C-alpha positions, -999 to +999 in steps of 0.1 A: +154-213-510+130-199-484+118-164-492+129-135-470+103-121-446+100-090-467+089-111-496+061-129-477+026-116-474+017-106-438-008-135-437-009-167-457-017-203-450+020-210-447+029-184-420-001-179-397-027-199-381-053-181-360-075-200-336-100-177-319-110-205-295-077-206-277-061-174-290-031-193-303-014-176-332+021-177-348+039-145-344+037-124-376+071-117-392+064-080-390+052-060-360+015-050-365+023-014-357+044-013-389+017-027-412+005-007-441-032+000-447-032-028-473-016-053-449-044-045-424-070-051-451-053-083-461-053-096-426-089-088-419-100-103-452-086-136-438-107-135-406-143-138-396-144-099-398-137-098-435-167-077-443-151-048-422-118-048-441-131-023-466-143+000-438-109+000-423-094+007-456-118+036-463-108+051-429-071+048-437-064+025-408-028+013-410-011-010-384-004+018-359-039+031-361-053-005-358-034-009-325-051+022-312-087+013-321-112+007-294-146-009-294-161+024-286-145+041-316-157+013-339-192+015-327-197+053-322-176+067-350-176+040-376-211+025-371-199-010-365-223-031-343-210-041-309-205-078-316-183-073-347-165-044-329-156-068-301-143-094-325-122-068-344-107-057-311-101-093-301-081-098-333-061-067-324-054-080-289-043-114-302-019-096-326-005-075-298-001-106-276+021-122-303+046-094-296+043-095-258+075-102-239+077-117-205+100-090-192+080-059-201+045-069-213+034-058-247+063-048-269+056-016-289+077+004-313+074+037-294 
């Protein structure tokens, strides 16, 4: 039997493929705004920005906070260099795009 979505990790080889070259990504089973701090960390540890996962954890960045992060905040307040800050924000945009709907643009939980 297939596990229920609540039993799956947010990201595993079975449920997500991320291709930065073409921004193709399977839709995560759980809206990123609902991710816990640990789910944010787990996601970033599976990306090319893995070395920043602990920084996000130290700053208590959960899914909702992640969706609010900007390049400027990462650089000016967290000391991340511009290149990695752009990559982190690119990951966030890709995640948001997975939840976009044709009728209303990006779907949020607000």
